[in-house]
C-alpha positions as CSV (number, residue, x, y, z in Angstrom):
1,M,-80.8,-31.3,-16.5
2,N,-79.6,-32.0,-13.0
3,Y,-77.9,-35.1,-14.3
4,I,-76.0,-33.0,-16.8
5,L,-74.8,-30.5,-14.2
6,I,-73.7,-33.3,-11.9
7,A,-71.8,-35.0,-14.8
8,I,-70.1,-31.7,-15.6
9,Q,-69.1,-31.2,-11.9
10,L,-67.8,-34.7,-11.7
11,F,-65.8,-34.2,-14.9
12,F,-64.1,-31.0,-13.7
13,T,-63.5,-32.6,-10.3
14,L,-61.8,-35.5,-12.0
15,V,-59.7,-33.2,-14.2
16,M,-58.6,-31.1,-11.3
17,G,-57.9,-34.1,-9.1
18,T,-55.8,-35.6,-11.9
19,Y,-53.9,-32.3,-12.3
20,F,-53.1,-32.1,-8.6
21,F,-52.1,-35.7,-8.4
22,M,-49.8,-35.2,-11.5
23,Q,-48.2,-32.1,-9.8
24,I,-47.6,-34.0,-6.6
25,D,-46.1,-36.9,-8.5
26,K,-44.0,-34.5,-10.5
27,E,-42.7,-32.8,-7.3
28,K,-41.9,-36.3,-5.9
29,S,-40.1,-37.2,-9.1
30,S,-38.2,-33.8,-9.0
31,R,-37.1,-34.5,-5.5
32,V,-36.0,-38.0,-6.5
33,S,-34.0,-36.6,-9.4
34,L,-32.4,-33.9,-7.3
35,N,-31.3,-36.5,-4.8
36,E,-30.1,-39.0,-7.4
37,G,-26.3,-39.1,-7.2
38,S,-26.2,-36.6,-4.3
39,D,-24.6,-39.1,-1.9
40,K,-22.0,-40.0,-4.5
41,K,-21.2,-36.3,-5.2
42,F,-21.0,-35.6,-1.5
43,D,-18.4,-38.4,-1.1
44,E,-16.4,-37.1,-4.1
45,I,-16.3,-33.7,-2.4
46,Q,-15.1,-35.2,0.9
47,Q,-12.4,-37.0,-1.0
48,L,-11.3,-33.7,-2.5
49,R,-11.1,-32.2,0.9
50,K,-8.6,-34.9,2.0
51,T,-6.2,-34.0,-0.7
52,K,-3.9,-31.2,0.5
53,L,-0.6,-29.9,-0.8
54,T,2.2,-28.6,1.5
55,P,1.7,-24.9,2.2
56,P,4.1,-22.5,0.5
57,L,6.8,-20.8,2.6
58,T,5.0,-17.4,2.1
59,E,1.9,-18.9,3.8
60,K,3.8,-20.4,6.6
61,M,5.6,-17.1,7.3
62,R,2.4,-15.0,7.3
63,P,2.7,-12.9,10.5
64,K,0.5,-14.2,13.4
65,A,1.6,-11.9,16.2
66,E,3.0,-8.4,16.8
67,Q,6.6,-9.5,16.9
68,D,6.2,-11.1,13.4
69,I,5.6,-7.6,11.8
70,I,9.0,-6.6,10.6
71,G,10.1,-3.0,9.8
72,Q,6.8,-1.3,10.8
73,T,7.3,-0.3,14.4
74,D,5.8,3.2,14.0
75,G,3.0,2.1,11.7
76,L,2.0,-0.8,13.9
77,Q,2.0,1.5,17.0
78,A,-0.2,4.1,15.2
79,L,-2.5,1.2,14.2
80,K,-2.8,0.0,17.8
81,I,-3.5,3.6,19.0
82,A,-6.3,4.0,16.5
83,L,-7.9,0.6,17.1
84,C,-7.0,-0.6,20.6
85,A,-8.9,2.2,22.4
86,P,-12.3,2.8,24.0
87,N,-13.2,4.8,20.9
88,P,-11.6,3.0,17.9
89,Q,-11.3,5.0,14.7
90,H,-11.6,4.3,11.0
91,I,-8.2,3.8,9.4
92,I,-6.5,4.1,6.0
93,I,-3.1,2.3,5.7
94,Y,-0.8,3.5,2.9
95,G,2.0,1.2,1.8
96,S,3.6,-0.8,-1.0
97,P,2.6,-4.5,-1.6
98,G,4.1,-7.0,0.7
99,V,4.9,-4.8,3.7
100,G,2.3,-6.3,6.1
101,K,-0.7,-4.1,5.9
102,T,-3.3,-6.9,6.0
103,A,-1.5,-9.0,8.6
104,A,-1.0,-5.9,10.8
105,A,-4.8,-5.1,10.7
106,R,-5.7,-8.6,11.8
107,I,-3.2,-8.6,14.6
108,A,-4.3,-5.1,15.7
109,L,-8.0,-6.4,16.0
110,D,-6.8,-9.4,18.0
111,M,-4.9,-7.1,20.4
112,A,-8.0,-4.8,20.7
113,K,-10.2,-7.7,21.7
114,S,-7.9,-8.3,24.6
115,Q,-8.3,-4.8,26.0
116,S,-10.7,-4.5,28.9
117,N,-12.0,-1.1,27.7
118,S,-12.4,-2.1,24.1
119,P,-15.9,-2.1,22.5
120,F,-14.8,-5.1,20.4
121,R,-16.1,-8.4,21.8
122,A,-14.1,-11.6,21.7
123,D,-16.1,-12.8,18.7
124,A,-15.7,-9.6,16.7
125,P,-15.5,-10.5,13.0
126,F,-12.7,-9.5,10.6
127,I,-14.2,-9.3,7.2
128,E,-11.7,-9.0,4.3
129,L,-12.5,-7.8,0.8
130,D,-10.4,-6.8,-2.2
131,A,-11.8,-3.8,-4.1
132,T,-10.1,-4.8,-7.3
133,T,-12.2,-8.0,-7.5
134,L,-15.4,-6.8,-5.8
135,R,-18.4,-7.6,-8.0
136,F,-20.8,-4.7,-8.4
137,D,-24.1,-4.4,-10.3
138,E,-25.1,-0.8,-10.9
139,R,-28.8,-1.9,-10.9
140,S,-28.2,-2.9,-7.3
141,I,-29.3,-6.5,-8.0
142,A,-26.2,-7.7,-6.3
143,D,-23.8,-5.8,-4.1
144,P,-21.6,-7.9,-1.8
145,L,-20.3,-4.8,-0.1
146,I,-23.4,-2.9,0.9
147,G,-26.1,-5.5,0.4
148,S,-29.0,-5.6,-2.0
149,V,-32.7,-6.5,-2.4
150,H,-33.8,-9.6,-4.3
151,D,-37.1,-8.4,-5.8
152,P,-39.8,-11.0,-6.7
153,I,-39.0,-10.6,-10.5
154,Y,-35.3,-11.6,-10.0
155,Q,-34.0,-15.1,-10.4
156,G,-33.2,-16.6,-7.1
157,A,-36.0,-14.8,-5.2
158,G,-37.3,-18.2,-4.1
159,A,-40.4,-18.6,-1.9
160,Y,-40.4,-14.9,-1.1
161,G,-40.5,-14.2,-4.9
162,N,-43.5,-16.5,-5.4
163,A,-45.3,-14.7,-2.6
164,G,-44.4,-11.3,-4.1
165,V,-42.2,-10.3,-1.2
166,P,-38.9,-8.5,-1.8
167,Q,-36.0,-10.1,0.2
168,P,-33.1,-7.9,1.5
169,K,-29.6,-9.6,1.4
170,Q,-27.0,-8.3,3.8
171,G,-23.6,-7.3,2.5
172,A,-20.1,-7.2,4.0
173,V,-20.8,-4.0,6.0
174,T,-23.4,-6.0,8.0
175,D,-21.2,-9.1,8.2
176,A,-18.6,-6.9,9.8
177,H,-21.0,-5.4,12.4
178,G,-19.3,-5.2,15.7
179,G,-15.8,-5.8,14.2
180,V,-13.6,-4.7,11.4
181,L,-14.2,-4.4,7.6
182,F,-10.8,-4.6,5.8
183,I,-10.9,-3.4,2.2
184,D,-7.6,-4.0,0.3
185,E,-6.9,-1.5,-2.5
186,I,-9.8,0.7,-1.3
187,G,-8.8,3.4,-3.8
188,E,-10.1,1.1,-6.6
189,L,-13.7,1.1,-5.3
190,N,-16.4,2.1,-7.8
191,T,-17.5,5.7,-7.2
192,I,-21.1,4.6,-6.5
193,Q,-19.9,2.0,-4.0
194,M,-17.6,4.5,-2.3
195,N,-20.4,7.0,-1.9
196,K,-22.7,4.2,-0.4
197,L,-19.9,3.2,1.9
198,L,-19.4,6.7,3.2
199,K,-23.2,6.9,3.9
200,V,-23.0,3.6,5.9
201,L,-20.0,5.0,7.9
202,E,-22.1,8.0,8.7
203,D,-25.4,6.2,9.6
204,R,-23.9,2.9,11.0
205,K,-26.7,1.1,9.3
206,V,-27.8,0.1,5.7
207,H,-31.1,1.3,4.4
208,F,-32.9,-0.7,1.6
209,E,-35.6,0.3,-0.9
210,S,-37.9,-1.6,-3.2
211,A,-40.8,-0.7,-5.4
212,Y,-42.3,-4.1,-4.5
213,Y,-42.3,-3.4,-0.7
214,S,-45.5,-2.4,1.0
215,A,-45.6,-1.6,4.7
216,A,-49.3,-2.5,4.7
217,D,-48.8,-6.0,3.2
218,K,-49.6,-8.5,6.0
219,N,-48.1,-11.4,4.0
220,T,-44.6,-9.8,4.4
221,P,-42.7,-11.5,7.2
222,K,-42.1,-9.4,10.4
223,H,-38.3,-9.3,10.0
224,I,-38.5,-7.9,6.5
225,H,-40.8,-5.2,7.7
226,D,-38.2,-4.4,10.3
227,I,-35.4,-4.3,7.8
228,F,-37.2,-1.9,5.5
229,A,-38.3,0.3,8.4
230,N,-35.0,0.4,10.4
231,G,-32.3,-0.9,8.1
232,L,-29.6,-3.5,8.8
233,P,-27.0,-2.7,11.5
234,A,-23.5,-1.9,10.2
235,D,-21.5,-0.5,13.1
236,F,-18.0,-1.5,12.4
237,R,-14.5,0.0,12.0
238,L,-13.2,0.4,8.5
239,I,-9.5,-0.4,7.7
240,G,-8.7,0.5,4.1
241,A,-5.4,-0.4,2.6
242,T,-4.0,1.1,-0.6
243,T,-0.8,1.4,-2.7
244,R,-2.1,4.8,-4.0
245,K,-0.9,8.2,-2.9
246,R,-2.9,10.1,-0.3
247,E,-4.1,12.7,-2.7
248,E,-5.6,10.1,-5.0
249,L,-8.2,9.0,-2.5
250,P,-11.5,10.9,-2.0
251,A,-11.2,13.7,0.5
252,A,-14.6,12.6,2.0
253,L,-13.1,9.2,2.9
254,R,-9.8,10.6,4.2
255,S,-11.6,13.0,6.5
256,R,-13.3,10.1,8.3
257,C,-10.2,8.1,8.8
258,V,-6.8,8.1,10.6
259,E,-4.1,7.9,8.0
260,I,-1.2,5.7,8.7
261,S,1.9,5.0,6.5
262,F,3.7,1.7,6.3
263,N,7.3,2.0,5.2
264,D,8.9,0.2,2.4
265,L,11.3,-2.4,3.9
266,N,15.0,-1.7,4.0
267,Q,17.8,-4.2,3.6
268,V,18.0,-4.9,7.3
269,D,14.3,-5.6,7.6
270,I,14.4,-8.0,4.7
271,K,17.3,-9.8,6.2
272,N,15.4,-10.2,9.4
273,I,12.4,-11.6,7.6
274,V,14.6,-14.1,5.7
275,K,16.4,-15.2,8.9
276,R,13.1,-15.7,10.6
277,A,12.0,-18.0,7.8
278,I,15.3,-19.9,7.9
279,A,15.0,-20.5,11.6
280,K,11.4,-21.6,11.4
281,D,12.0,-24.0,8.6
282,K,15.5,-25.0,9.7
283,I,17.1,-24.0,6.3
284,H,20.8,-24.2,5.8
285,I,22.1,-21.2,3.7
286,D,25.2,-19.2,3.2
287,E,25.3,-15.8,4.9
288,S,26.3,-14.2,1.6
289,A,23.2,-15.7,0.0
290,I,21.0,-14.0,2.6
291,N,22.7,-10.7,1.8
292,L,21.9,-11.3,-1.9
293,I,18.2,-11.9,-1.2
294,A,18.0,-8.7,0.8
295,K,19.8,-6.8,-2.0
296,Y,17.4,-7.9,-4.7
297,S,14.0,-7.9,-2.9
298,N,11.5,-5.2,-2.9
299,N,9.5,-6.6,0.0
300,G,9.2,-9.5,2.4
301,R,6.9,-11.5,0.2
302,E,9.3,-11.3,-2.7
303,A,12.2,-12.2,-0.4
304,I,10.5,-15.4,0.8
305,T,9.6,-16.3,-2.8
306,I,13.3,-16.1,-3.8
307,L,14.2,-18.2,-0.7
308,Q,11.5,-20.8,-1.5
309,T,12.8,-21.1,-5.1
310,A,16.4,-21.6,-3.9
311,L,15.2,-24.1,-1.3
312,N,13.3,-26.1,-4.0
313,K,16.4,-26.1,-6.2
314,M,18.5,-27.3,-3.3
315,K,16.1,-30.2,-2.6
316,L,15.8,-31.1,-6.3
317,E,19.5,-31.4,-6.5
318,Q,19.7,-33.3,-3.2
319,K,21.9,-30.8,-1.5
320,T,21.9,-29.7,2.1
321,L,22.9,-26.1,1.8
322,I,21.7,-23.1,-0.3
323,S,24.9,-21.6,-1.7
324,T,25.5,-18.2,-3.1
325,T,25.8,-19.8,-6.5
326,D,22.3,-21.2,-6.1
327,L,21.0,-17.8,-5.2
328,E,22.7,-16.2,-8.2
329,W,21.0,-18.7,-10.5
330,V,17.6,-18.0,-9.0
331,L,18.1,-14.2,-9.3
332,Q,19.2,-14.6,-12.9
333,S,16.5,-17.0,-14.0
334,G,13.8,-14.8,-12.3
335,G,15.1,-11.6,-13.9
336,Y,15.5,-9.8,-10.5
337,S,17.3,-6.5,-10.3
338,I,19.1,-4.7,-7.5
339,V,16.7,-2.6,-5.5
340,N,18.8,-1.6,-2.5
341,P,21.5,1.0,-2.8
342,Q,25.3,0.5,-2.8
343,L,27.3,2.0,0.0
344,V,29.0,5.4,-0.5
345,D,32.7,5.2,-0.9
346,S,33.8,8.2,1.3
347,K,35.9,9.8,-1.4
348,P,36.0,13.4,-2.5
349,Y,34.5,14.3,-5.9
350,I,34.1,17.5,-7.9
351,G,30.7,18.0,-9.4
352,K,29.1,15.1,-7.6
353,I,26.9,14.9,-4.5
354,N,24.4,12.7,-2.7
355,G,20.9,14.1,-2.8
356,L,18.1,12.4,-0.9
357,G,14.7,11.3,-2.2
358,V,11.9,8.9,-1.8
359,V,10.6,6.0,-4.0
360,G,7.4,4.0,-3.9
361,Q,5.3,4.6,-0.8
362,G,8.0,6.6,0.9
363,K,11.1,4.5,1.0
364,G,14.2,6.8,1.3
365,M,16.9,6.6,-1.3
366,I,20.2,8.2,-2.2
367,L,20.1,10.4,-5.3
368,D,23.4,10.5,-7.2
369,I,23.6,14.0,-8.7
370,Q,26.4,14.8,-11.2
371,C,27.4,18.1,-12.8
372,V,29.9,19.1,-15.5
373,V,30.7,22.8,-16.2
374,K,32.8,24.3,-19.0
375,K,33.3,27.9,-20.1
376,T,32.3,28.2,-23.7
377,D,31.2,30.6,-26.5
378,T,28.2,28.3,-27.1
379,P,26.5,28.1,-23.7
380,E,24.0,25.4,-23.0
381,L,22.1,24.2,-20.0
382,K,21.0,20.6,-19.8
383,I,19.3,18.6,-17.0
384,T,18.6,14.9,-17.5
385,G,17.1,12.2,-15.4
386,I,14.1,14.3,-14.3
387,I,10.5,14.5,-15.2
388,E,10.2,17.4,-17.6
389,E,6.5,18.0,-17.1
390,E,3.9,16.8,-14.7
391,Q,0.1,16.6,-15.1
392,L,-2.0,17.5,-12.1
393,K,-5.7,16.8,-11.4
394,H,-7.8,19.2,-9.4
395,S,-11.5,18.5,-8.9
396,N,-12.8,18.0,-12.4
397,S,-10.0,19.8,-14.2
398,T,-6.5,18.7,-15.4
399,F,-3.5,21.0,-16.0
400,K,0.2,20.7,-16.7
401,R,3.2,22.5,-15.2
402,K,7.0,22.4,-15.4
403,S,8.4,19.8,-13.0
404,L,9.4,21.0,-9.6
405,A,12.9,19.6,-10.1
406,S,13.3,21.8,-13.2
407,A,11.9,24.8,-11.3
408,S,14.4,24.2,-8.5
409,L,17.3,24.4,-11.0
410,E,16.1,27.8,-12.2
411,N,16.2,29.0,-8.5
412,V,19.7,27.6,-8.3
413,I,20.8,29.5,-11.4
414,T,19.3,32.8,-10.1
415,L,21.0,32.3,-6.7
416,M,24.4,31.6,-8.4
417,K,24.0,34.9,-10.2
418,T,23.0,37.0,-7.2
419,M,25.4,35.5,-4.7
420,Y,28.6,35.0,-6.9
421,D,27.9,37.0,-10.0
422,V,28.2,33.8,-12.0
423,S,26.2,33.8,-15.2
424,I,25.2,30.4,-16.6
425,E,25.2,32.1,-20.1
426,D,29.0,31.8,-20.0
427,Y,29.0,28.0,-19.5
428,F,28.1,24.7,-20.9
429,V,26.3,23.1,-17.9
430,H,25.0,19.5,-17.7
431,I,23.3,18.3,-14.5
432,N,22.4,14.6,-14.5
433,F,20.4,12.3,-12.2
434,P,21.5,8.8,-13.2
435,A,18.7,7.0,-11.2
436,D,16.7,4.2,-12.6
437,V,13.5,6.2,-12.3
438,P,12.8,9.8,-13.4
439,I,13.2,12.3,-10.5
440,D,10.8,15.0,-9.6
441,G,10.1,17.3,-6.6
442,P,11.8,20.3,-5.1
443,S,13.8,18.6,-2.4
444,A,17.0,18.3,-4.5
445,G,17.3,22.1,-4.8
446,V,20.0,22.5,-2.2
447,A,22.0,19.5,-3.4
448,M,21.9,20.8,-7.0
449,F,23.2,24.2,-5.8
450,C,26.1,22.5,-4.0
451,C,26.9,20.2,-7.0
452,L,27.0,23.2,-9.4
453,Y,29.0,25.2,-6.9
454,S,31.5,22.4,-6.6
455,A,31.8,22.1,-10.4
456,I,32.1,25.9,-11.1
457,F,34.7,26.6,-8.3
458,D,36.5,23.3,-8.6
459,K,35.8,22.4,-4.9
460,P,35.5,18.7,-4.0
461,I,32.7,17.3,-1.9
462,N,33.1,14.3,0.3
463,S,30.8,11.5,-0.8
464,N,29.9,10.6,2.8
465,I,27.7,13.8,2.8
466,A,24.1,13.9,1.8
467,I,21.7,16.8,1.5
468,T,18.0,17.5,1.2
469,G,16.0,20.7,1.1
470,K,14.0,23.1,-1.0
471,I,15.9,26.3,-2.0
472,T,14.5,29.7,-2.8
473,I,15.9,32.5,-5.0
474,H,17.1,34.2,-1.8
475,G,19.0,31.2,-0.6
476,D,16.5,30.2,2.1
477,I,16.1,26.5,2.7
478,Y,12.5,25.3,3.2
479,A,11.1,22.1,4.7
480,V,10.5,18.9,2.6
481,G,8.7,15.7,3.1
482,K,9.8,12.2,4.4
483,V,12.9,13.4,6.1
484,T,13.0,10.5,8.5
485,E,13.0,8.0,5.7
486,K,15.7,10.0,3.9
487,I,18.0,10.0,6.9
488,Q,17.5,6.3,7.4
489,A,18.4,5.7,3.7
490,A,21.5,7.8,4.1
491,K,22.6,5.9,7.2
492,E,22.1,2.6,5.5
493,A,24.3,3.8,2.6
494,G,27.1,4.7,4.9
495,V,26.6,8.5,4.9
496,K,28.2,10.2,7.9
497,T,26.6,13.7,7.7
498,V,23.2,14.8,6.5
499,F,22.0,18.3,6.0
500,I,18.3,18.9,6.4
501,P,16.0,22.0,6.6
502,K,15.9,23.5,10.1
503,D,12.1,23.3,10.0
504,N,12.3,19.5,9.6
505,M,14.6,19.0,12.6
506,Q,13.3,16.7,15.4
507,Q,14.8,15.9,18.7
508,S,14.8,12.2,17.9
509,Y,17.4,12.8,15.1
510,D,20.0,13.6,17.8
511,D,19.6,9.9,18.9
512,Y,20.6,8.5,15.5
513,I,23.9,6.6,16.1
514,G,26.5,6.7,13.4
515,I,25.2,9.7,11.5
516,N,25.3,13.5,12.1
517,V,22.2,15.4,11.3
518,I,22.8,19.1,10.7
519,P,19.8,21.5,10.4
520,V,20.2,24.5,8.1
521,S,18.0,27.4,7.2
522,H,20.2,29.2,4.5
523,I,22.5,28.0,1.8
524,Q,25.4,29.9,3.3
525,E,25.3,27.6,6.3
526,V,25.8,24.6,4.0
527,I,28.7,26.2,2.1
528,E,30.5,27.1,5.3
529,S,29.9,23.7,6.8
530,I,31.2,21.8,3.8
531,W,34.0,23.9,2.5
532,V,35.0,26.4,5.3
533,T,34.5,24.7,8.7
534,P,37.9,23.7,10.2
535,L,36.6,20.2,11.2
536,L,35.6,19.3,7.6
537,M,38.7,21.0,6.2
538,S,40.9,18.7,8.4
539,Q,38.9,15.8,7.0
540,A,39.7,16.9,3.5
541,Q,43.4,17.2,4.4
542,V,43.4,13.6,5.6
543,L,41.7,12.5,2.4
544,Y,44.2,14.3,0.2
545,G,47.2,13.5,2.4
546,I,48.2,17.2,2.8
């Protein structure tokens, strides 16, 4: 009997020994197979690294220092104030694509590091993410922004998974600890991610949870116990950039941040960007070709792209100069359109006036407003070129209302009746905004009144005048937005006199060279200034030669 038991034990020992030897051999074979071809693949990758194309002009012209940021003096100053201080703040930057938001954020952090009283250390990280491409798993298996836990059941848990230990993985908020987390297009973040981010901003740490974690498990490594007990540090400053409007971002995010606006670039700014690229790359180009680039470019990135295409064409044709003809070909082949306004012509017109508006993320623009009036037995009132109706979102509800531009016209009609006893029911009236984009907003109210007044009473208006302001049924002129940008647009277009609401007047407007800014609070002040004041009457006499 003992012999049988001994034989059985020997048999099982032999089987188990054979099994373990096979496993060891299998592991060795696996390692061999993993390493087979590794050196060759490594060499191939190193060869790939040696192959490099010449960098595009847009990359070479990426701003590296404060002086390289063109056209954002106020925006960059606000960014420095918010970040380069003993108590830096979270920031949201509003602006169109290609105006320098990302570059300015990087430069601002570098400047903050050089401040002796700044909490940012010399090695403070700048972590950049794009919310439009940020991968997110609602099951929290993977979250590159906040971080996640690799539970034992998930693929990739590795040795920790085999031991039944959940493994926390840090996200960008922890990578940015002690520095800046820059999120481009932050308004596109998933709602769940946004809420988690707000929680991180509040706590300055990330907390993790897992059904597989046990505080009493002695097999769990010390650092994982610490992470589940105390979270991972995430004390950083958030800089979010967006092309959305302010009201489209969550109020909870906005309330935690300093809000900064970056302007759309004007023609002068784009010229400066192009000239900087020309000087850096030693490009020979006609001055008129530079003017064309500025006239057809929405932003600096687009301007450099146009210049790069013209430069490639020049080299392909073995020329030494980029001519105006070359630029015209590039603009035509690329389907570019004029984006910067023409200069006003300083001539008097009846039923035509320059209003002022904004486009994009706040770039000022001249609004050409036209009006024709005729007494008729079949009265009609038409207004074209505006948004007829707008849809508004409030909390969880959506509602529609008549556009503010259309409502302003009704105020104008009421005022015309009460001030001059002119009834629109006696006229055919057509007011037109011949802009490329539909117009909305109340700021054209005063300009529409003046345009209608000019047409009804046959009084000319000099085209070097521009007007902005909201008008009431009593003739009062109320404040409007983006007045600084509107004045700048008027100045660039050659306007000599701008009428703005008195409540919008700033002392700095007195320092504008080449343009006269007149604050007004009632429509009667505008009428007297344009058609009654002796100074402007004498100008009209010069224009008419009388």
